[in-house]
Residue frames relative to the residue before (quaternion, step in Angstrom):
aa qw qx qy qz dx dy dz
M 1.0000 0.0000 0.0000 0.0000 0.00 0.00 0.00
K 0.2199 -0.7841 0.5717 0.1002 3.50 -0.88 1.00
S 0.2132 -0.7667 0.5936 0.1197 3.53 -1.11 0.75
F 0.1537 -0.7697 0.6136 0.0863 3.50 -1.11 0.73
I 0.1457 -0.7659 0.6217 0.0752 3.55 -0.91 0.91
M 0.1149 -0.7957 0.5937 0.0345 3.52 -0.68 1.11
A 0.0982 -0.7950 0.5982 0.0236 3.59 -0.74 1.06
F 0.1491 -0.7739 0.6120 0.0656 3.52 -0.93 0.96
I 0.1039 -0.7889 0.6051 0.0281 3.55 -0.75 1.06
F 0.1427 -0.7883 0.5960 0.0547 3.60 -0.71 1.12
L 0.0744 -0.7815 0.6194 0.0118 3.52 -0.73 1.10
F 0.1900 0.7725 -0.5913 0.1324 3.53 -0.82 0.92
S 0.3958 -0.6830 0.5626 0.2457 3.48 -1.30 0.39
L 0.4891 -0.6594 0.4827 0.3048 3.54 -0.89 0.89
D 0.6154 0.5679 -0.3490 0.4208 3.56 1.06 -0.73
T 0.6069 0.5913 -0.3548 0.3952 3.54 1.08 -0.78
F 0.7829 0.3339 -0.1598 0.5001 3.54 0.98 -0.85
A 0.4277 0.7063 -0.4695 0.3128 3.59 1.30 0.06
T 0.3833 -0.7064 0.5428 0.2437 3.56 -0.98 0.82
V 0.0235 -0.7899 0.6123 -0.0228 3.54 -0.93 0.95
C 0.6678 -0.5116 0.3601 0.4034 3.53 -1.30 0.32
N 0.3423 -0.7348 0.5562 0.1830 3.54 -1.21 0.60
N 0.8758 0.1080 -0.0850 0.4628 3.52 -1.26 0.65
P 0.1179 0.8008 -0.5784 0.1010 3.62 0.71 0.96
T 0.0239 0.7937 -0.6067 0.0371 3.56 -1.07 0.72
M 0.3554 -0.7133 0.5705 0.1988 3.52 -1.29 0.50
L 0.1345 -0.8038 0.5784 0.0341 3.57 -0.66 1.15
I 0.0019 -0.7930 0.6075 -0.0461 3.56 -0.72 1.11
A 0.2988 -0.7966 0.5013 0.1573 3.55 -0.29 1.28
Q 0.7895 0.1639 -0.0782 0.5862 3.60 1.02 -0.80
T 0.1150 -0.8299 0.5453 0.0265 3.57 -0.68 1.07
T 0.7296 0.3111 -0.2261 0.5655 3.62 1.26 -0.10
F 0.0715 -0.8130 0.5775 -0.0198 3.55 -0.83 1.07
D 0.2086 -0.7649 0.6019 0.0951 3.55 -0.91 1.03
L 0.2046 -0.8186 0.5321 0.0696 3.56 -0.55 1.22
S 0.3565 0.7817 -0.4627 0.2187 3.60 1.26 0.15
S 0.7714 0.3221 -0.1836 0.5171 3.59 0.98 -0.77
N 0.7737 0.1202 -0.0809 0.6168 3.58 1.21 -0.43
T 0.2638 -0.8308 0.4733 0.1272 3.57 -0.31 1.25
T 0.7059 0.3064 -0.2666 0.5804 3.60 1.30 0.17
V 0.0369 -0.7862 0.6168 0.0078 3.57 -0.87 0.99
N 0.2101 -0.7763 0.5879 0.0868 3.56 -1.20 0.63
P 0.0200 -0.8562 0.5162 -0.0062 3.61 0.50 1.19
T 0.3604 -0.7097 0.5709 0.2013 3.50 -1.39 0.41
I 0.1067 -0.7392 0.6599 0.0825 3.54 -1.16 0.77
T 0.2052 -0.7800 0.5827 0.1004 3.57 -0.88 0.98
V 0.1460 -0.7612 0.6275 0.0742 3.56 -0.92 0.97
R 0.0554 -0.8199 0.5684 -0.0402 3.56 -0.71 1.14
A 0.1290 0.7810 -0.6056 0.0814 3.56 -1.13 0.65
N 0.4663 -0.6005 0.5576 0.3331 3.52 -1.39 0.20
T 0.0557 -0.8292 0.5561 0.0020 3.57 -0.39 1.21
S 0.2663 0.7710 -0.5313 0.2286 3.59 1.13 0.52
P 0.6937 0.4434 -0.2971 0.4836 3.64 0.97 -0.74
G 0.7489 -0.2855 0.2260 0.5537 3.57 1.14 -0.54
G 0.5204 -0.6531 0.4599 0.3020 3.55 -1.24 0.44
C 0.1080 -0.7863 0.6027 0.0826 3.54 -1.32 0.03
D 0.4281 -0.6475 0.5650 0.2796 3.51 -1.33 0.41
F 0.0688 -0.7865 0.6114 0.0532 3.56 -1.22 0.47
F 0.0241 -0.7679 0.6352 0.0789 3.54 -1.32 0.19
I 0.2617 -0.7537 0.5916 0.1160 3.53 -1.28 0.60
T 0.1595 -0.7868 0.5930 0.0614 3.55 -0.93 0.96
F 0.2198 -0.7557 0.6022 0.1343 3.56 -1.34 0.31
D 0.3462 -0.7168 0.5582 0.2341 3.57 -0.99 0.78
Y 0.5273 -0.6498 0.4362 0.3309 3.61 -1.24 -0.11
G 0.5757 -0.6374 0.3859 0.3368 3.57 1.05 0.73
L 0.8081 -0.2319 0.1947 0.5053 3.56 -0.94 -0.92
A 0.5296 0.6344 -0.4115 0.3845 3.59 1.23 -0.13
S 0.4313 -0.6834 0.5228 0.2715 3.54 -1.32 0.19
S 0.7709 0.1551 -0.1189 0.6063 3.58 1.31 0.12
Y 0.6376 -0.5229 0.3890 0.4109 3.57 -1.25 0.25
T 0.6683 0.4941 -0.3084 0.4628 3.59 0.99 -0.78
G 0.6724 0.4959 -0.2943 0.4640 3.58 1.24 -0.35
R 0.3611 0.7321 -0.5062 0.2782 3.60 1.23 0.08
A 0.1457 0.7844 -0.5831 0.1531 3.55 -0.91 0.95
L 0.3822 -0.6218 0.6074 0.3137 3.50 -1.38 0.18
R 0.1886 -0.8610 0.4724 0.0031 3.54 -0.68 1.15
R 0.0454 0.7001 -0.7126 -0.0035 3.44 -1.40 0.59
S 0.3503 -0.8047 0.4313 0.2091 3.51 0.18 1.36
P 0.6003 -0.2519 -0.7590 -0.0084 1.51 -1.79 1.82
H 0.5242 0.6592 -0.3897 0.3725 3.59 1.25 0.26
S 0.0449 -0.8028 0.5942 0.0191 3.58 -1.25 0.38
W 0.2455 -0.7076 0.6396 0.1733 3.53 -1.39 0.40
P 0.4733 -0.6918 0.4554 0.3001 3.64 -0.71 1.00
F 0.0377 -0.7994 0.5977 -0.0487 3.55 -1.01 0.93
T 0.1416 -0.7991 0.5825 0.0444 3.57 -1.08 0.79
L 0.1573 -0.7150 0.6692 0.1269 3.53 -1.20 0.71
S 0.0522 0.8418 -0.5226 0.1244 3.55 -0.44 1.24
K 0.5070 -0.6300 0.4977 0.3136 3.54 -1.27 0.45
N 0.7741 0.2569 -0.1545 0.5575 3.59 1.19 -0.50
S 0.6550 -0.5709 0.3495 0.3506 3.55 -1.26 0.48
T 0.6578 0.5122 -0.3195 0.4504 3.61 1.17 -0.38
G 0.4853 -0.7117 0.4056 0.3059 3.57 1.28 -0.04
T 0.5078 0.6725 -0.4122 0.3463 3.59 1.19 0.36
Q 0.6942 0.4036 -0.2711 0.5307 3.61 1.20 -0.41
I 0.1421 -0.8474 0.5099 0.0420 3.52 0.31 1.36
L 0.3533 -0.7405 0.5352 0.2011 3.57 -0.83 1.01
K 0.1417 -0.8303 0.5390 0.0010 3.56 -0.80 1.07
K 0.4108 -0.6812 0.5435 0.2681 3.53 -1.36 -0.08
I 0.5949 -0.5134 0.4635 0.4094 3.54 -1.33 0.25
P 0.6422 -0.1869 -0.7427 -0.0301 1.74 -1.90 1.65
D 0.4331 0.7433 -0.4287 0.2762 3.61 1.22 0.35
V 0.4839 0.6807 -0.4333 0.3387 3.58 1.26 -0.19
A 0.0969 -0.8227 0.5599 0.0184 3.56 -0.74 1.12
G 0.8165 0.0138 0.0148 0.5770 3.60 1.20 -0.30
P 0.7332 -0.4584 0.2811 0.4163 3.58 -1.29 0.17
N 0.6463 0.5288 -0.3325 0.4383 3.61 1.11 -0.50
D 0.6009 0.5746 -0.3521 0.4299 3.59 1.28 -0.10
V 0.7614 0.2675 -0.1500 0.5712 3.61 1.28 -0.18
L 0.4236 -0.5960 0.5883 0.3452 3.51 -1.40 0.08
S 0.0216 0.8284 -0.5574 0.0511 3.59 -0.78 0.92
G 0.0775 0.7912 -0.6039 0.0577 3.54 -1.28 0.40
T 0.3622 -0.7098 0.5626 0.2202 3.53 -1.36 0.01
L 0.2273 -0.7239 0.6384 0.1296 3.52 -1.02 0.94
T 0.2483 -0.8133 0.5083 0.1361 3.58 -0.21 1.24
A 0.6016 -0.6029 0.4019 0.3363 3.54 -1.17 0.65
G 0.7074 0.5396 -0.3341 0.3110 3.51 -1.35 0.37
S 0.7255 0.3744 -0.2603 0.5154 3.62 1.13 0.34
S 0.4318 -0.6865 0.5170 0.2738 3.55 -1.09 0.69
N 0.7847 0.1983 -0.0978 0.5792 3.58 1.28 -0.29
R 0.1230 0.8135 -0.5533 0.1303 3.55 0.75 1.09
Q 0.0662 0.8009 -0.5946 0.0268 3.59 -1.00 0.76
V 0.1427 -0.7685 0.6221 0.0453 3.53 -1.20 0.72
N 0.2679 -0.7563 0.5768 0.1535 3.56 -1.00 0.87
V 0.0341 -0.7589 0.6498 0.0260 3.55 -1.09 0.79
N 0.2284 -0.7880 0.5636 0.0961 3.56 -1.11 0.73
Y 0.0761 -0.7630 0.6396 0.0544 3.52 -1.25 0.51
F 0.3814 -0.7190 0.5363 0.2236 3.57 -1.30 0.15
G 0.1462 -0.7279 0.6624 0.1000 3.53 -1.10 0.85
I 0.0341 -0.8379 0.5411 -0.0627 3.56 -0.48 1.23
L 0.2013 -0.7628 0.6058 0.1032 3.57 -0.72 1.11
N 0.3322 -0.7414 0.5517 0.1887 3.57 -0.87 0.98
V 0.0020 -0.8172 0.5747 -0.0446 3.60 -0.48 1.22
E 0.2334 0.7900 -0.5321 0.1960 3.58 1.12 0.62
N 0.7356 0.2420 -0.1742 0.6082 3.57 1.16 -0.59
P 0.1463 -0.8442 0.5101 0.0753 3.63 -0.01 1.26
W 0.6246 0.5495 -0.3397 0.4388 3.60 1.29 0.01
L 0.3277 0.7031 -0.5484 0.3122 3.59 1.13 0.58
Y 0.7247 -0.4954 0.2531 0.4065 3.56 -1.18 0.62
Y 0.4674 -0.7022 0.4758 0.2491 3.55 -1.07 0.82
G 0.5613 0.6195 -0.4523 0.3107 3.57 -1.35 0.19
L 0.6607 -0.5065 0.3888 0.3947 3.55 -1.36 -0.17
F 0.0619 -0.7896 0.6100 -0.0242 3.55 -0.79 1.15
S 0.0949 0.8060 -0.5799 0.0718 3.60 -1.05 0.68
D 0.0488 0.7508 -0.6568 -0.0495 3.52 -1.40 0.15
T 0.3032 -0.7424 0.5762 0.1577 3.54 -1.27 0.53
F 0.1270 -0.7999 0.5861 0.0227 3.55 -0.88 1.04
T 0.3550 -0.7374 0.5421 0.1906 3.56 -1.16 0.67
A 0.1588 -0.7524 0.6346 0.0774 3.55 -0.90 1.05
S 0.0990 -0.8141 0.5720 0.0142 3.59 -0.83 1.02
L 0.2730 -0.7674 0.5666 0.1250 3.55 -0.96 1.00
Y 0.0429 -0.7739 0.6319 -0.0019 3.55 -1.02 0.94
I 0.2755 -0.7035 0.6252 0.1960 3.54 -1.20 0.60
G 0.6453 0.4710 -0.3829 0.4640 3.54 -0.83 1.04
S 0.5725 -0.5715 0.4606 0.3654 3.53 -1.23 -0.51
A 0.4899 -0.6738 0.4689 0.2933 3.57 -0.92 0.92
S 0.7017 0.4372 -0.2679 0.4947 3.59 1.18 -0.49
G 0.7420 0.3206 -0.2119 0.5494 3.60 1.28 0.04
S 0.7590 -0.2856 0.2382 0.5344 3.56 -0.79 -0.99
Y 0.0330 0.7979 -0.5989 0.0605 3.56 -1.07 0.73
T 0.2389 -0.7465 0.6060 0.1359 3.51 -1.35 0.41
F 0.4073 -0.7021 0.5286 0.2483 3.56 -0.86 0.97
I 0.2177 -0.7906 0.5623 0.1070 3.59 -0.94 0.91
E 0.7577 -0.2898 0.2341 0.5359 3.61 0.61 -1.09
S 0.2613 -0.7373 0.5999 0.1682 3.55 -1.37 0.28
K 0.0392 -0.7635 0.6434 0.0394 3.53 -1.25 0.57
T 0.3904 -0.7400 0.5070 0.2074 3.54 -1.16 0.64
L 0.1640 -0.7634 0.6221 0.0571 3.52 -1.22 0.75
T 0.1528 -0.7998 0.5774 0.0600 3.58 -0.82 0.99
F 0.0978 -0.7704 0.6292 0.0308 3.53 -0.99 0.97
Q 0.0018 -0.8106 0.5850 -0.0256 3.58 -0.96 0.84
Y 0.0799 -0.7822 0.6177 0.0127 3.53 -1.25 0.54
T 0.2001 -0.7517 0.6168 0.1198 3.54 -0.97 0.92
A 0.2059 -0.7958 0.5622 0.0913 3.56 -0.35 1.28
P 0.3583 -0.7451 0.5153 0.2257 3.61 -0.71 1.00
K 0.5648 -0.5387 0.4798 0.4007 3.55 -1.27 0.32
K 0.0140 0.8123 -0.5797 0.0629 3.55 -0.91 0.93
V 0.0924 0.7679 -0.6298 0.0720 3.55 -0.99 0.89
D 0.0009 -0.7954 0.6045 -0.0442 3.57 -0.92 0.96
I 0.2048 -0.7761 0.5885 0.0968 3.52 -1.21 0.62
S 0.0943 -0.7621 0.6392 0.0417 3.53 -1.11 0.77
I 0.1907 -0.7619 0.6081 0.1155 3.59 -1.03 0.78
S 0.0485 0.8124 -0.5755 0.0798 3.57 -0.69 1.08
N 0.6215 -0.4731 0.4366 0.4463 3.52 -1.31 0.03
S 0.6655 -0.5134 0.3427 0.4196 3.58 -1.13 0.52
G 0.8079 0.2219 -0.1973 0.5091 3.56 -0.83 1.05
G 0.4831 0.6769 -0.4329 0.3479 3.58 1.26 0.09
S 0.4727 -0.6633 0.5029 0.2894 3.56 -1.31 0.00
F 0.6518 -0.5386 0.3779 0.3771 3.54 -1.30 0.42
D 0.0798 0.7469 -0.6565 0.0685 3.54 -1.05 0.91
V 0.3872 -0.7724 0.4535 0.2189 3.56 -0.32 1.28
N 0.6906 0.4605 -0.2763 0.4845 3.60 1.22 -0.39
D 0.6400 0.4913 -0.3242 0.4939 3.60 1.27 0.03
F 0.1924 0.8076 -0.5328 0.1640 3.59 -0.18 1.21
T 0.6605 0.4035 -0.3543 0.5247 3.59 1.09 0.69
E 0.0143 0.7710 -0.6364 0.0191 3.56 -1.19 0.60
T 0.2201 -0.7711 0.5861 0.1163 3.57 -0.93 0.92
L 0.1712 -0.7591 0.6215 0.0908 3.57 -0.85 1.05
N 0.1059 -0.8172 0.5665 0.0038 3.55 -0.30 1.30
F 0.2151 -0.8113 0.5359 0.0915 3.56 -0.53 1.22
G 0.4113 -0.7083 0.4841 0.3078 3.59 1.20 -0.10
T 0.7653 -0.2151 0.2174 0.5663 3.58 -0.92 -0.91
L 0.3945 -0.7723 0.4475 0.2183 3.55 -0.48 1.22
S 0.1243 0.7469 -0.6500 0.0643 3.50 -1.16 0.80
P 0.5974 -0.5934 0.3906 0.3720 3.62 -0.98 0.76
G 0.7883 0.3249 -0.2488 0.4595 3.55 -1.06 0.80
T 0.4882 0.6534 -0.4459 0.3686 3.62 1.23 -0.11
V 0.1481 -0.8054 0.5727 0.0371 3.58 -0.90 0.99
R 0.0061 -0.7507 0.6603 0.0204 3.51 -1.13 0.78
S 0.1072 -0.8229 0.5576 0.0200 3.57 -1.06 0.70
C 0.0063 -0.7536 0.6568 0.0234 3.53 -1.39 0.30
D 0.3867 -0.7046 0.5379 0.2542 3.59 -1.29 -0.03
A 0.2119 -0.6776 0.6817 0.1769 3.49 -1.26 0.64
I 0.0888 -0.7915 0.6043 0.0209 3.60 -0.83 1.00
L 0.1113 -0.8237 0.5557 0.0171 3.57 -0.68 1.10
K 0.0812 -0.7408 0.6627 0.0740 3.52 -1.18 0.70
Y 0.0946 0.8058 -0.5661 0.1461 3.57 -0.84 1.01
N 0.2208 -0.7805 0.5697 0.1320 3.56 -1.26 0.46
A 0.7416 0.2718 -0.2044 0.5783 3.58 1.29 0.15
G 0.6717 -0.4744 0.2746 0.4984 3.53 1.05 0.85
Y 0.1811 -0.7749 0.5891 0.1405 3.56 -1.30 -0.07
I 0.1386 -0.7079 0.6789 0.1369 3.50 -1.42 0.38
L 0.1542 -0.8021 0.5748 0.0495 3.57 -0.74 1.09
Y 0.0922 -0.7836 0.6142 0.0173 3.57 -0.87 1.06
A 0.1263 -0.7734 0.6156 0.0830 3.55 -1.23 0.56
S 0.0034 -0.7754 0.6314 0.0105 3.55 -1.14 0.71
S 0.2672 -0.7501 0.5903 0.1321 3.55 -1.14 0.78
S 0.4483 -0.7172 0.4619 0.2668 3.59 -0.68 1.06
N 0.7613 0.2906 -0.1707 0.5539 3.60 1.18 -0.57
N 0.5065 -0.6970 0.3942 0.3198 3.56 1.22 0.60
S 0.7395 -0.4652 0.2021 0.4427 3.51 0.77 1.24
S 0.6109 0.4728 -0.3936 0.4984 3.58 1.01 0.87
L 0.3844 -0.6484 0.5953 0.2784 3.51 -1.26 0.54
K 0.1615 -0.8143 0.5546 0.0570 3.58 -0.71 1.06
Q 0.5304 -0.6385 0.4647 0.3084 3.54 -1.04 0.90
D 0.5281 -0.6625 0.4356 0.3041 3.57 -0.87 0.98
S 0.8152 0.2559 -0.0950 0.5108 3.56 0.82 -1.03
G 0.7529 0.2948 -0.1941 0.5555 3.58 1.18 0.40
S 0.5889 -0.5993 0.4270 0.3341 3.54 -1.29 -0.27
A 0.4352 0.7064 -0.4619 0.3134 3.59 1.27 -0.01
T 0.1220 -0.7938 0.5933 0.0548 3.56 -1.14 0.70
I 0.1787 -0.7428 0.6352 0.1132 3.53 -1.30 0.48
P 0.3712 -0.7573 0.4886 0.2237 3.61 -0.69 1.01
Y 0.0048 0.7634 -0.6449 -0.0351 3.53 -1.28 0.41
T 0.3039 -0.7163 0.5894 0.2172 3.56 -1.27 0.33
I 0.1670 -0.7945 0.5790 0.0756 3.54 -1.13 0.62
K 0.1505 -0.7791 0.6053 0.0630 3.54 -1.12 0.83
F 0.1063 -0.7364 0.6644 0.0702 3.50 -1.22 0.75
N 0.8186 0.0130 -0.0556 0.5715 3.59 -0.72 1.05
N 0.6473 -0.5613 0.2926 0.4246 3.56 1.06 0.90
T 0.6041 0.5103 -0.3711 0.4868 3.58 1.21 0.47
S 0.4101 -0.7212 0.5044 0.2396 3.58 -0.85 0.99
F 0.0913 -0.7797 0.6181 0.0405 3.55 -1.10 0.79
N 0.3704 -0.7182 0.5531 0.2025 3.53 -1.08 0.84
L 0.0569 -0.8162 0.5748 -0.0137 3.55 -0.47 1.24
S 0.3034 0.8105 -0.4647 0.1873 3.60 1.23 0.35
S 0.7670 0.2532 -0.1805 0.5612 3.62 1.19 -0.32
S 0.4143 0.7789 -0.4045 0.2409 3.56 1.29 0.22
A 0.4815 0.6709 -0.4537 0.3350 3.63 1.17 -0.27
S 0.7712 0.2865 -0.1545 0.5470 3.57 1.05 -0.77
S 0.7855 0.2001 -0.1057 0.5759 3.60 1.23 -0.29
P 0.2619 -0.8028 0.5134 0.1530 3.61 0.08 1.26
V 0.3640 -0.7374 0.5414 0.1748 3.55 -1.12 0.82
E 0.4194 -0.6839 0.5331 0.2689 3.58 -0.96 0.88
I 0.2320 -0.8068 0.5381 0.0759 3.53 -0.74 1.15
A 0.7985 -0.0990 0.1206 0.5814 3.58 0.88 -0.91
R 0.0533 -0.7785 0.6254 0.0053 3.54 -1.26 0.55
E 0.0996 0.7733 -0.6221 0.0714 3.58 -0.99 0.88
L 0.3396 -0.7065 0.5795 0.2229 3.54 -1.31 0.38
G 0.6972 0.5140 -0.3269 0.3780 3.55 -1.33 0.08
V 0.6455 -0.5052 0.4300 0.3784 3.51 -1.33 -0.57
S 0.4969 -0.6704 0.4652 0.2955 3.57 -0.99 0.82
P 0.5946 -0.5120 0.4549 0.4212 3.59 -1.24 0.29
A 0.6820 -0.5127 0.3272 0.4062 3.57 -1.20 0.51
S 0.7341 0.4023 -0.2312 0.4958 3.59 0.99 -0.76
G 0.6123 -0.5558 0.3464 0.4428 3.59 1.28 -0.10
R 0.4611 -0.6454 0.5331 0.2944 3.55 -1.30 0.43
V 0.2362 -0.7966 0.5451 0.1115 3.60 -0.61 1.14
V 0.0777 -0.7574 0.6476 0.0298 3.56 -0.95 0.99
P 0.2553 -0.7844 0.5439 0.1540 3.63 -0.26 1.21
I 0.1246 -0.7804 0.6115 0.0404 3.57 -1.06 0.84
S 0.0546 0.7882 -0.6122 0.0302 3.58 -0.96 0.83
A 0.1467 -0.7734 0.6132 0.0655 3.56 -1.09 0.80
T 0.1200 -0.7982 0.5899 0.0217 3.58 -0.91 0.99
I 0.4132 -0.7093 0.5186 0.2391 3.59 -0.83 1.03
G 0.3231 -0.7550 0.5440 0.1721 3.56 -0.94 0.98
S 0.6755 -0.4510 0.3749 0.4470 3.54 -1.35 -0.15
F 0.0140 -0.8455 0.5330 -0.0288 3.58 -0.89 0.89
G 0.4229 -0.7229 0.4728 0.2739 3.64 1.15 0.00
V 0.7348 -0.3555 0.3093 0.4878 3.56 -1.08 -0.81
K 0.0119 0.8005 -0.5966 0.0566 3.55 -0.76 1.07
P 0.5958 -0.5550 0.4255 0.3948 3.59 -1.15 0.49
S 0.5195 -0.6230 0.4757 0.3402 3.56 -1.10 0.62
G 0.4110 0.6951 -0.5254 0.2681 3.53 -1.23 0.45
T 0.5771 -0.5620 0.4626 0.3703 3.50 -1.35 -0.15
Y 0.1372 -0.7875 0.5996 0.0395 3.56 -0.90 1.02
K 0.0140 -0.8209 0.5690 -0.0468 3.55 -0.90 0.95
D 0.0198 0.7260 -0.6837 -0.0717 3.46 -1.45 0.25
T 0.2395 -0.7540 0.5931 0.1493 3.58 -1.20 0.49
I 0.1719 -0.7563 0.6264 0.0777 3.52 -0.80 1.10
T 0.1308 -0.7836 0.6046 0.0583 3.56 -0.80 1.03
L 0.1722 -0.7726 0.6068 0.0728 3.55 -0.81 1.06
T 0.0709 -0.7861 0.6140 0.0049 3.55 -0.91 0.99
V 0.0703 -0.8109 0.5809 0.0081 3.57 -0.84 0.94
Q 0.0124 0.7821 -0.6228 0.0149 3.56 -1.14 0.70
S 0.6136 -0.5454 0.4123 0.3950 3.58 -1.25 0.36
A 0.3547 -0.7579 0.5170 0.1803 3.55 -1.11 0.77
E 0.7078 0.4477 -0.2617 0.4797 3.62 1.19 -0.31
């Protein structure tokens, strides 16, 4: 008598038969954001699915738009740009990334759709942050479009791509020009706009100097006016002492400027990062015998955009 032993071996993967959510989708109510009045936005993305068969994890990634890196993200108006960040947190330190650059949970938006609903949904939020630390970047309308992609699964394990949607951010940078007055060789300070040139005991040929420093994003036109029409006037009398003044080493006649400011300089474009320096020097002229006392004049500098 012969015996036969039959062995049946069943091989299967638990993942193959795992129940997961059906028809996951990414819902984005607002896809265009204007940062002109608020330079940080905190939009919501809703992920929805039928989790009656079972729940699932998800995550959302973001590309870098027209940039070539995450640190290069920006809103653009060629050839100019304003730095921009897509982040998981409000401080902009948890930069949102795309596959295959994701290295950890802070690089994506993630969540779980729990089992048991035909219409389960979860909201996740992110931050779009415009960097306005330098408000003198070029003016006008800037924008870029970024792609958000939804995946089911874990970014650190197995996952399945579901869909992508685009998000557009824009910013209208206003024209801006500011002036700072400092001692010669000083640096720009938007809150420093006065400078006193003290000649001490007056004598012909004495020179004092300072700098006007301008920052601008649509060019500038600089005007100067003298309250005493290019003379130092006695505080307690009517005596005057003449002086000459130079801007950018060029002499200007301010003898009628009290009522009609004189254009001193004009440029287009964007200022250097440290500002455009306009050196100013005043030289006491010949005056003969004058009454003793304090003599003064006030030079007012006015600046406006040139574009």
